[in-house]
C-alpha positions, -999 to +999 in steps of 0.1 A: +374+303-765+412+296-765+416+313-731+388+291-717+404+260-731+438+269-716+422+276-682+402+244-682+432+223-693+453+239-666+426+229-640+425+193-654+463+188-654+467+203-619+441+179-605+454+150-584+424+130-594+435+131-630+469+115-621+451+090-600+430+080-630+462+077-651+478+054-624+447+033-625+449+030-663+485+018-659+480-005-630+449-025-642+461-037-676+497-044-664+485-065-634+459-083-655+484-092-682+509-104-656+483-125-638+472-141-671+508-148-682+517-164-648+487-187-651+496-198-686+533-191-694+542-188-731+506-181-742+500-155-769+486-122-760+449-129-759+419-107-753+416-091-719+399-112-694+363-107-682+378-092-651+397-066-671+366-058-691+346-051-660+374-031-645+375-009-676+338-004-675+333+001-638+364+019-627+379+037-657+344+048-668+336+061-633+369+079-631+364+096-665+329+108-657+336+114-620+366+136-626+346+158-651+318+160-626+340+170-596+359+197-616+328+212-632+309+211-599+337+231-584+332+258-610+295+261-600+302+262-562+332+285-564+315+311-586+340+305-614+313+303-640+299+337-630+335+351-633+338+337-668+305+353-678+316+386-663+348+384-683+326+383-714+327+345-722+295+331-737+277+302-720+281+282-753+318+287-752+320+276-715+300+245-722+320+237-754+353+240-735+340+214-709+331+190-737+365+194-754+387+193-723+370+163-707+368+145-740+406+149-742+408+135-706+387+105-717+409+099-748+441+101-727+428+075-703+418+051-730+451+055-749+471+049-717+450+019-708+454+002-742+490+013-746+500-002-713+481-033-721+501-038-753+535-026-738+532-048-707+523-077-730+556-071-749+576-068-717+561-098-701+569-119-732+536-125-750+537-136-786+526-103-802+526-117-838+490-130-833+476-095-824+453-078-849+462-042-843+435-030-866+409-047-844+425-032-813+422+003-828+386-004-837+379-015-801+396+017-788+373+037-811+342+018-799+352+022-762+359+060-767+325+066-782+308+045-755+324+064-727+315+097-744+279+086-746+277+073-711+301+085-685+312+118-699+278+131-713+260+117-683+283+134-658+280+168-675+242+165-675+240+155-638+265+182-628+244+209-645+212+196-628+227+191-594+262+208-590+272+196-555+287+166-538+255+146-541+259+146-579+287+120-578+265+095-559+237+100-584+262+097-613+277+065-599+243+049-593+229+058-627+261+047-645+258+013-629+220+010-631+218+018-668+234-016-675+206-036-658+177-030-683+199-038-713+213-070-698+178-083-687+163-074-720+191-092-739+186-123-719+149-124-728+150-110-764+186-117-777+175-112-814+155-080-810+168-051-829+154-027-803+173-045-776+205-044-796+201-006-800+195-002-762+226-024-753+248-005-777+238+029-762+251+018-728+287+007-725+283-013-693+254-034-705+270-040-739+304-050-725+291-074-699+274-096-725+292-129-728+302-126-764+313-090-764+347-091-746+372-063-755+396-069-783+378-101-793+360-081-819+325-066-819+299-081-842+288-048-856+312-020-845+298+008-866+263+000-855+276+002-819+294+035-826+263+050-842+240+041-813+264+052-786+273+084-804+236+093-810+228+087-773+257+108-762+249+137-785+213+137-773+225+138-736+249+166-744+222+186-762+199+183-732+227+193-709+235+224-731+198+234-731+196+231-693+229+251-689+217+279-711+185+282-689+202+277-656+201+305-631+237+312-620+229+340-595 
């Protein structure tokens, strides 16, 4: 297992797409903070704007899942998975290595994003004394679990079903489309517990609701974490089952 992890980490850290994702996570919060400060000099560091929230959901989420999808797909098409099996590695270990390595990728992206958001706010001159860092950490946790349940788990599942270049298009469409039912249902049934559960399973639908902006504070963070994590674990379990049964000849 340790050899698999080292090999997969090496592939991740040699990928130009990984560093492109990191640059995106540096650029977006820094530019958004600067834009907000220039529009209202001397204001305290407030919650990220709706634009930042959407950028985080649309772009960073797509990069997290898209990078995992591209690199795992390359293993299918290049015959790398067969080589791993020939070397004696179990399918369960190969799959577990993917989940661990790309969860680490996801965590790095989120830490960089929030870290640059705070650091750029300090450099630009925001009043940081009003920040609730406990709340920021809670939001990081919620976002991490949401991205695990949506972009990461979904990308692994799609890659196993369809390990070629078409997989990214399917992932992109599904990732965006999953938000629509939750948003429409919330508009019609805002007090329904079923609708709340659906929205908290999908990061994009939950974070596009008017009263759920990042770092403002979630109404029920642990409820959100439980829903998103459950959804992600179910998706991962389905992906694992399909991988175990997949013909790799």
